Residue, then its C-alpha position, 0 to 999 in steps of 0.5 A: m762167603k755168599k749166603i746161597s739158598v737153593i729153592i725147589p718147588c715140587y708138584m707131581q715130581a715125587d719120583y725125582v725130588s729126592d735127587a734134586v734135594l740130595s744134589a744140593i746137600e752133596q755140594t762141594v760147597p754147601p748152600e746156606e739152606i735148602l727150601v722145598l715146597t711140596m704141593d701134592e700128597k705123593s711129594n709130601d710123602k717122599l719128602r717126609q721119608l727123605t727128611n726122616s732118613l737124613n736127620l738134618s737140621p730143620d733150619y738147613l732143610r726147610w720144608f713147606t707145603t701148600p695147595k698147588q701153585y704155578v711155578p712163578a708163585a711157588r718160586n716167589y713163595l720160597i724166595n720170600q721165606s729164604i734168608g740167603d743173599y743169593f738163590i738158585p731156583l732148581d726144578a724138582d726133576d733136575y739136579l746140580e752138578r756137585n761143584f755147581i755152587e762152588e763154581v758159580s759163587k766165585i763170579d760176581a754178578d747179578i745173575v750167574y748162568t751155566d750150560a746144562q747137561e740133558f738126561g732122560t729122553s735126550n743126552n745133549k749138552l746145552c751150551i748157552d751163549r757166553e755173552a748175554s745181553l739185553e739185545k740178545l734177550r730181545y731175540q731169544n732166551c740165552i740164560h737157563c732158569c737154574s742160575l745163581v741170582k742176587r736177591e737184592s737185584f731180583e727184589k728191586t726188579g719185582q720178582y717172578n711175574e705170576i701171570l706167566i703160569h704156562g712158562l717163560e717166567d724165567y725169560e721174562l725175569w731176565l728181560n726185566m732185570y736187564k732193563h733195570g740195569y742188572q747183568a749176567k755172567y757165564c760160568e764155564s766150569t760147571y753145569f746142571w742136569y736138565r731132565r728131558k721128558k715128554h711132558s716137560m714145561v718146555m714141550k708145553v710151550a712148544r705146543n702153544p708158542e703164540r699165546i705164551y710168547q704173546m704174554v711176554r710181548d705184552l710185558h715187553p713189546d720190544v721183544h722180536k715176535w717173529r724170531l721167538f716164534q721161530l725158536i719155539k717152532f724148532k723146539l728152542n734148539k735154534y739158539r743153542v749149540m747142541i753137542r752130542s754127548g755119551r756122558k750119563p748123569h751120576d747116580 
């Protein structure tokens, strides 16, 4: 049985973080542990209320607080604190489908990725390329950030690159892992819930693509510049099959 840690960095997401944590707790196959890093007072208060109400072991729901860190540094911090052989990075405003861990843990790979179901300002089903490869990654990202990652492979690659403070840290990680010989596999039997909102990281990237993608290209000159800029221009929808869905997220 895989020992899986769910890591949840949280900055200014007090309204949502409880849903993210509960989605990890309520898995059909529970994780080994859940680690949450809160970096603002409102999120601290929300986690305090949640932990007091749940009465869970502090070894299972592990809560850390620090001053603000950017996403790659916050994820690295939690991974370094974790004990799992695998980890799932879950943003504090998203959440997991109930069978997420059960299904992704059945697949043997360095990275296991799924589709995503949007909610919030959009309800699209985001269907990812089922055959990820380094050549495809050179043109575009085809792996969601919320994936199951083998810790040993991650650490040998070098963790999230902390200079990428404005986004694409997950994309750069996938590129780097593939270049180190690691592979990803697609899981079709589950998905995670991705919150669409006006001020998300994806929209920030979309507003300033040249500068952010240039940072990735500085690290990986073989990335095809023109194609990536085109992806952002169309708000990252070029590489996804968009299927309209009337399904709503569970309460």
